[in-house]
C-alpha positions in Angstrom: 0.0 0.0 0.0 2.8 2.4 0.8 4.7 3.5 -2.4 8.3 4.7 -2.3 9.5 6.4 -5.5 12.4 8.6 -6.4 10.3 10.5 -8.9 9.5 14.1 -7.9 6.1 14.8 -6.3 3.8 17.8 -6.2 1.8 17.8 -3.0 -1.7 19.4 -3.2 -3.8 20.3 -0.2 -7.6 20.3 -1.0 -9.7 22.9 0.6 -7.2 23.9 3.4 -9.9 25.5 5.5 -12.3 22.6 4.8 -15.1 24.8 3.6 -15.1 24.7 -0.2 -15.7 22.0 -2.8 -15.1 22.2 -6.5 -13.1 21.3 -9.6 -9.9 22.5 -11.1 -8.0 21.9 -14.3 -4.3 22.3 -14.0 -2.3 22.2 -17.4 1.0 20.3 -17.2 2.9 22.3 -19.8 3.2 19.3 -22.1 -0.3 19.4 -23.6 -1.8 17.3 -20.8 -3.6 18.3 -17.6 -4.4 17.1 -14.1 -8.0 17.6 -13.0 -8.7 17.8 -9.2 -12.2 17.2 -7.9 -12.7 18.3 -4.3 -15.8 16.7 -2.7 -17.5 17.6 0.7 -15.6 16.0 3.6 -18.8 14.3 5.0 -18.8 12.2 1.8 -15.4 10.7 2.7 -15.6 7.0 3.8 -12.6 7.4 6.1 -10.6 10.4 7.4 -6.9 11.2 6.8 -6.4 9.3 3.6 -3.3 10.4 1.6 -3.3 9.6 -2.1 -0.7 9.4 -4.8 -1.2 9.6 -8.5 1.2 8.9 -11.3 0.8 11.4 -14.2 2.3 10.8 -17.6 3.2 14.2 -19.3 0.8 15.1 -22.1 -2.1 12.9 -20.8 -5.1 13.6 -18.6 -5.1 12.4 -15.0 -8.2 12.7 -12.8 -7.8 13.2 -9.1 -10.7 12.9 -6.7 -10.1 14.1 -3.1 -12.3 15.3 -0.2 -12.0 18.6 1.6 -8.8 18.9 3.8 -7.4 15.8 2.0 -3.8 15.6 0.7 -2.7 14.1 -2.6 0.7 13.8 -4.4 1.2 14.0 -8.1 4.2 11.9 -9.3 5.5 13.0 -12.7 8.5 14.6 -14.4 10.3 17.6 -13.0 9.2 19.8 -16.0 5.5 18.9 -15.4 5.9 19.5 -11.7 7.0 23.1 -12.5 4.1 23.7 -14.8 1.6 22.2 -12.5 3.0 24.3 -9.6 2.5 27.4 -11.7 -1.0 26.4 -12.6 -1.8 25.6 -8.9 -0.4 29.0 -7.9 -2.6 30.7 -10.5 -5.6 28.7 -9.2 -4.8 29.6 -5.6 -4.7 33.3 -6.5 -8.2 33.0 -7.8 -9.6 30.8 -5.1 -7.2 30.0 -2.2 -9.8 28.1 -0.3 -10.1 25.4 -2.9 -6.5 24.3 -3.6 -3.1 25.1 -2.2 0.4 23.7 -2.2 0.8 21.0 0.4 3.6 19.5 2.4 4.9 15.9 2.4 3.0 13.7 4.8 4.4 11.2 7.3 1.3 9.1 7.0 1.0 6.1 4.7 0.5 7.0 1.1 -2.0 5.0 -1.0 -1.3 5.0 -4.7 -4.4 5.3 -6.9 -4.2 3.5 -10.2 -6.7 4.3 -13.0 -9.2 6.3 -10.9 -12.7 6.5 -12.3 -13.7 9.7 -14.2 -14.9 12.5 -11.9 -17.9 13.7 -13.8 -20.5 11.8 -11.8 -19.2 13.6 -8.7 -19.1 16.9 -10.5 -22.8 16.5 -11.4 -23.5 15.8 -7.7 -21.7 19.1 -6.9 -23.9 20.9 -9.5 -27.0 19.4 -7.8 -25.7 20.4 -4.4 -25.4 24.0 -5.6 -28.9 23.9 -7.0 -30.4 22.5 -3.8 -28.7 25.2 -1.7 -30.9 27.8 -3.5 -31.3 30.3 -0.6 -28.3 32.3 -1.9 -27.7 33.7 -5.3 -25.0 32.0 -7.6 -23.9 29.3 -5.2 -21.7 27.6 -7.8 -19.0 29.9 -9.2 -17.1 29.2 -12.5 -13.8 31.0 -13.1 -11.1 30.7 -15.9 -10.8 31.0 -19.6 -13.0 28.1 -20.5 -15.6 28.3 -17.7 -18.7 28.5 -19.9 -17.5 25.6 -22.0 -16.9 23.4 -18.9 -20.4 24.3 -17.6 -21.8 23.2 -20.9 -19.8 19.9 -20.8 -21.3 19.2 -17.4 -24.9 19.9 -18.5 -24.3 17.6 -21.5 -22.9 14.8 -19.3 -25.9 15.2 -16.9 -28.4 14.7 -19.6 -26.6 11.8 -21.2 -26.2 9.9 -17.9 -29.9 10.4 -17.1 -31.2 9.4 -20.5 -28.9 6.3 -20.7 -30.6 5.0 -17.6 -34.1 5.6 -18.9 -33.9 5.0 -22.7 -35.3 1.4 -22.5 -38.1 2.5 -20.3 -39.7 4.8 -22.8 -43.5 4.2 -22.8 -45.5 4.4 -26.0 -48.9 6.0 -25.6 -52.0 6.5 -27.7 -52.1 9.6 -29.8 -55.1 10.8 -31.7 -54.5 11.3 -35.4 -56.5 12.4 -38.4 -55.4 11.2 -41.8 -56.9 10.5 -45.2 -56.6 6.7 -45.7 -57.4 4.3 -48.5 -58.3 1.7 -45.8 -60.4 3.7 -43.4 -60.2 3.1 -39.6 -61.6 4.7 -36.5 -64.1 7.6 -36.9 -64.9 8.5 -40.5 -65.4 12.1 -41.5 -69.0 12.6 -42.9 -68.1 15.0 -45.7 -65.1 12.9 -46.7 -67.3 9.8 -46.8 -70.0 11.4 -49.0 -67.3 12.8 -51.3 -65.8 9.3 -51.6 -69.2 7.7 -52.4 -70.0 10.4 -55.0 -66.7 10.3 -56.8 -65.6 6.7 -56.3 -62.3 7.9 -54.7 -61.2 5.2 -52.2 -59.8 7.7 -49.7 -61.7 8.8 -46.5 -60.6 11.1 -43.7 -60.2 9.0 -40.6 -59.7 9.9 -36.9 -58.1 7.2 -34.8 -55.9 6.4 -31.8 -52.4 5.0 -32.5 -49.9 3.7 -30.1 -46.7 5.6 -30.6 -43.5 6.7 -29.0 -43.6 10.0 -30.8 -44.6 11.9 -27.7 -43.9 15.5 -26.6 -41.7 14.1 -23.8 -39.4 12.2 -26.1 -39.5 15.1 -28.6 -38.0 17.3 -26.0 -35.3 14.7 -25.0 -34.4 14.1 -28.7 -34.1 17.8 -29.4 -31.6 18.2 -26.5 -29.7 15.1 -27.6 -29.4 16.6 -31.1 -27.9 19.8 -29.6 -25.2 17.6 -28.0 -24.6 15.6 -31.1 -24.0 18.7 -33.2 -22.1 20.8 -30.6 -18.4 21.5 -30.8 -16.7 22.3 -27.5 -13.2 23.7 -27.5 -10.6 20.9 -27.7 -9.1 21.8 -24.3 -12.5 21.1 -22.7 -13.7 18.3 -24.9 -10.6 16.2 -24.1 -11.7 16.1 -20.5 -14.8 14.0 -21.4 -14.4 12.5 -24.9 -17.2 10.6 -26.6 -20.1 12.9 -25.7 -21.3 13.3 -29.3 -21.0 9.6 -29.9 -23.1 8.8 -26.9 -25.7 11.3 -28.0 -25.9 9.9 -31.5 -26.3 6.3 -30.1 -29.2 7.4 -28.0 -30.8 9.2 -30.9 -30.9 5.9 -32.9 -33.3 4.6 -30.3 -35.5 7.7 -30.9 -35.5 7.6 -34.7 -39.3 7.6 -34.9 -39.6 10.8 -32.9 -40.5 14.0 -34.7 -37.7 16.5 -34.9 -38.7 19.9 -33.5 -36.7 23.2 -33.3 -34.8 24.1 -30.2 -37.1 27.1 -29.3 -40.2 24.9 -29.7 -38.6 22.2 -27.5 -37.9 24.8 -24.7 -41.5 26.0 -24.7 -42.8 22.4 -24.8 -40.5 21.4 -21.9 -41.6 24.3 -19.8 -45.3 23.4 -20.2 -44.9 19.7 -20.2 -47.2 17.7 -17.9 -46.0 14.3 -16.8 -48.5 11.7 -15.7 -47.8 9.3 -12.8 -46.2 6.7 -15.1 -43.9 9.3 -16.7 -42.6 10.9 -13.5 -39.4 8.8 -13.9 -38.6 11.1 -16.9 -38.7 14.3 -14.9 -34.9 14.4 -14.2 -34.4 14.0 -17.9 -36.6 17.0 -18.7 -34.9 19.0 -16.0 -31.5 18.1 -17.5 -32.6 18.8 -21.0 -33.7 22.4 -20.4 -30.2 23.8 -19.6 -28.8 22.1 -22.7 -31.6 23.6 -24.9 -31.3 27.1 -23.4 -27.5 27.4 -23.6 -26.1 28.6 -26.9 -22.6 30.0 -26.3 -19.3 28.2 -25.7 -16.0 29.9 -24.9 -13.9 30.4 -28.1 -10.5 28.8 -28.4 -8.7 32.0 -29.6 -7.0 34.3 -27.2 -6.4 31.8 -24.4 -3.2 30.5 -22.9 -2.4 26.8 -22.3 -1.3 27.8 -18.8 -4.8 29.1 -17.8 -6.2 27.1 -14.9 -9.9 26.5 -14.7 -12.0 26.4 -11.5 -15.5 25.8 -10.3 -16.2 26.0 -6.6 -19.1 25.9 -4.1 -19.1 27.0 -0.5 -20.1 23.8 1.3 -19.9 25.6 4.6 -22.7 27.9 3.4 -24.6 25.0 1.9 -24.7 23.3 5.3 -26.2 26.5 6.8 -28.8 26.5 4.0 -29.8 22.9 4.7 -30.3 23.7 8.4 -32.3 26.9 7.6 -34.7 24.9 5.4 -35.1 22.2 8.1 -35.4 24.7 11.0 -38.1 26.7 9.1 -40.0 23.4 8.7 -39.5 22.4 12.4 -40.1 25.7 14.2 -42.6 28.4 13.6 -40.5 31.3 15.1 -37.1 31.4 13.4 -34.8 34.4 12.9 -31.9 34.0 10.4 -28.8 36.3 10.3 -26.9 36.5 7.1 -23.9 38.5 5.8 -23.2 40.2 9.1 -26.8 41.5 9.2 -29.0 40.4 12.2 -32.2 38.5 11.7 -35.5 40.1 12.6 -35.5 40.7 16.4 -31.9 39.6 16.9 -29.6 41.8 18.9 -26.0 41.0 20.0 -24.5 44.1 21.7 -20.7 44.4 22.2 -19.4 43.0 25.5 -17.7 46.2 26.5 -18.8 49.8 26.2 -17.4 53.1 27.6 -19.0 54.5 30.7 -21.9 56.7 30.0 -21.6 60.4 30.8 -23.8 61.9 33.5 -27.3 62.1 32.3 -26.7 59.9 29.2 -28.1 56.4 28.8 -25.4 53.8 28.3 -25.1 52.8 24.7 -24.9 49.2 23.4 -22.9 49.3 20.2 -23.5 46.4 17.8 -20.8 43.6 17.6 -21.3 42.9 13.9 -21.3 39.2 14.8 -24.5 37.3 15.1 -25.6 33.7 15.6 -26.8 32.0 12.4 -30.2 31.2 14.0 -32.4 32.2 17.0 -35.7 30.5 17.6 -38.4 29.7 20.1 -39.3 26.2 21.1 -41.9 26.0 23.8 -41.1 28.7 26.3 -37.4 28.6 25.6 -35.4 31.0 23.4 -32.6 29.1 21.6 -29.4 30.6 20.0 -28.0 28.2 17.4 -24.9 28.3 15.2 -24.0 26.0 12.2 -20.5 24.6 12.2 -19.2 22.7 9.2 -16.8 20.5 11.1 -16.3 16.8 11.5 -14.8 14.8 14.3 -15.5 17.2 17.1 -14.7 15.9 20.6 -16.7 16.0 23.8 -16.2 19.8 24.0 -16.2 22.3 21.2 -13.0 24.0 20.0 -11.9 27.1 21.8 -13.1 29.5 19.1 -16.6 27.9 18.9 -16.8 27.7 22.7 -15.9 31.3 23.3 -18.2 32.4 20.6 -21.2 30.6 22.1 -20.2 31.7 25.6 -20.5 35.3 24.4 -23.8 34.7 22.6 -25.2 33.0 25.8 -24.6 36.3 27.7 -25.4 38.9 25.0 -27.8 37.5 22.3 -31.4 38.4 22.6 -34.5 37.7 20.4 -37.1 40.5 20.6 -35.4 41.7 23.7 -35.5 38.3 25.5 -32.1 36.6 26.4 -31.6 33.0 25.3 -32.2 30.1 27.6 -29.8 27.6 25.9 -27.4 27.3 22.9 -26.9 24.7 20.2 -24.0 24.0 17.9 -25.2 22.2 14.7 -22.5 19.9 13.2 -22.7 17.5 10.2 -22.0 13.8 10.5 -19.9 11.8 8.1 -21.7 9.7 5.5 -23.5 6.9 7.4 -23.2 8.6 10.8 -26.1 8.7 13.1 -27.8 11.8 14.5 -26.9 12.4 18.2 -26.4 15.2 20.7 -24.7 15.8 24.0 -25.2 18.4 26.7 -22.6 20.7 28.3 -23.0 23.3 31.0 -21.7 26.8 31.1 -19.1 27.5 33.8 -19.1 28.9 36.4 -22.8 29.0 37.2 -23.5 25.5 35.6 -27.1 26.5 34.7 -26.9 27.5 31.1 -26.8 24.4 28.7 -25.0 24.1 25.4 -26.0 21.2 23.2 -23.6 19.7 20.6 -25.9 18.4 18.0 -24.7 16.2 15.1 -27.1 15.8 12.1 -26.8 13.9 8.8 -25.2 15.8 5.9 -27.0 15.2 2.6 -25.7 12.2 0.7 -25.2 12.4 -3.0 -28.4 10.3 -3.5 -30.4 12.9 -1.5 -29.5 15.5 -4.2 -30.8 13.5 -7.1 -34.4 14.5 -7.6 -36.7 16.9 -5.8 -38.5 14.0 -4.0 -35.3 12.7 -2.5 -34.3 16.2 -1.4 -37.7 16.9 0.2 -37.4 13.6 2.1 -34.0 14.6 3.4 -35.1 18.0 4.6 -38.2 16.5 6.3 -35.9 13.9 8.0 -33.6 16.7 9.1 -36.5 18.7 10.5 -37.7 15.5 12.3 -34.4 15.1 14.0 -34.4 18.7 15.1 -37.9 18.5 16.5 -36.9 15.3 18.4 -33.8 16.9 19.9 -35.8 20.0 20.8 -37.7 17.9 23.3 -34.4 17.4 25.2 -33.6 21.1 25.0 -36.8 22.1 26.8 -36.4 19.6 29.7 -35.1 20.7 33.0 
């Protein structure tokens, strides 16, 4: 398992602060590239795993790592230099996503032929979509950012349709045609005309079982966009074969009427899916971005050393998950964002100058507010989201002092809080749990360390799965609130 090699290594630290996921393309200076996909740390099956990847100059190597993870790229000295320059450029753009790392004393696991990262990238896209309380949760930067986004929308549609193509259901469609062998309902005027003239053709209205449905017309239109699209070579090489896959799927839809892109967009936006067609809703959702997006980034005027980044704040996403669940679980909730207090929330500074004679003492604002304040029963709760794993029996010093200050100073509609809660995510597969601490020295004010499930990738795939997750999270919070109000 441990690999010792004399070849030079470039050490990369993913999300040094542990708060940002994303994707980066680092050119190696020899016509190749190293892609690094950074996934949320709760999705890691085990902590503190150090990886090593062998990169051949001029080829594409995919690296998948979780936040705070460390990985080593083993390649030639020339490529190490170019990758280091690309990494430095990426770090200037977004230092919280990637940084130069230091050699590790822990065992290094060599990864051979890692699977492509685009399934995980689509999960990150969905994560950004689900965290929809903020504007633009997914940020693209770099010369080919629009083209990479287009590649991801193409991959999302193809992956979805490939799972569904053999489950396409024909349905009856009413048609009116002039036939030599009449069937169905015959048109009276056409029948009289045929009898009078001896022409053996009668207008007939009938139901015919067909797969040429509006649903499949939309899907086929989006697949034709992919089949005829031309991404810049520097982006297309990251995921070759997209057009071939689209053409292969279109062969299964050869009997579907071709419609223009604009008509397909209008049809998709107004499409009603019956109970038996609901499995196709993800395909329609994936088809719309493909149909709406026209532009790709041109090849001219870009440098081969330009790094490419997409990133999403998973720390903020965790806050948004909790906000949606808390809104469902509690009727009175105040949310503070961007250093602005929620409605009714006040946190005065802990120190103030003495008031002059005849003046009322002032209470200057601290500019720091808890993420949430709420009421449960007769208790006022101050709660803060913390995107941290592996917390011990007591919170870290910064979190502890922060909640200590809130316990004394924070008020909701003028009423001080009765207890405080720190809301942590669990690792994938971890169970919801909480533990109580007491504020020293009085020992009367409780602080609860509450650990709740972070969304799995499967929870992001489909609105129904997402709704079930939020409902489950709200259920955990309501259950834990029963313990908060005891005593």
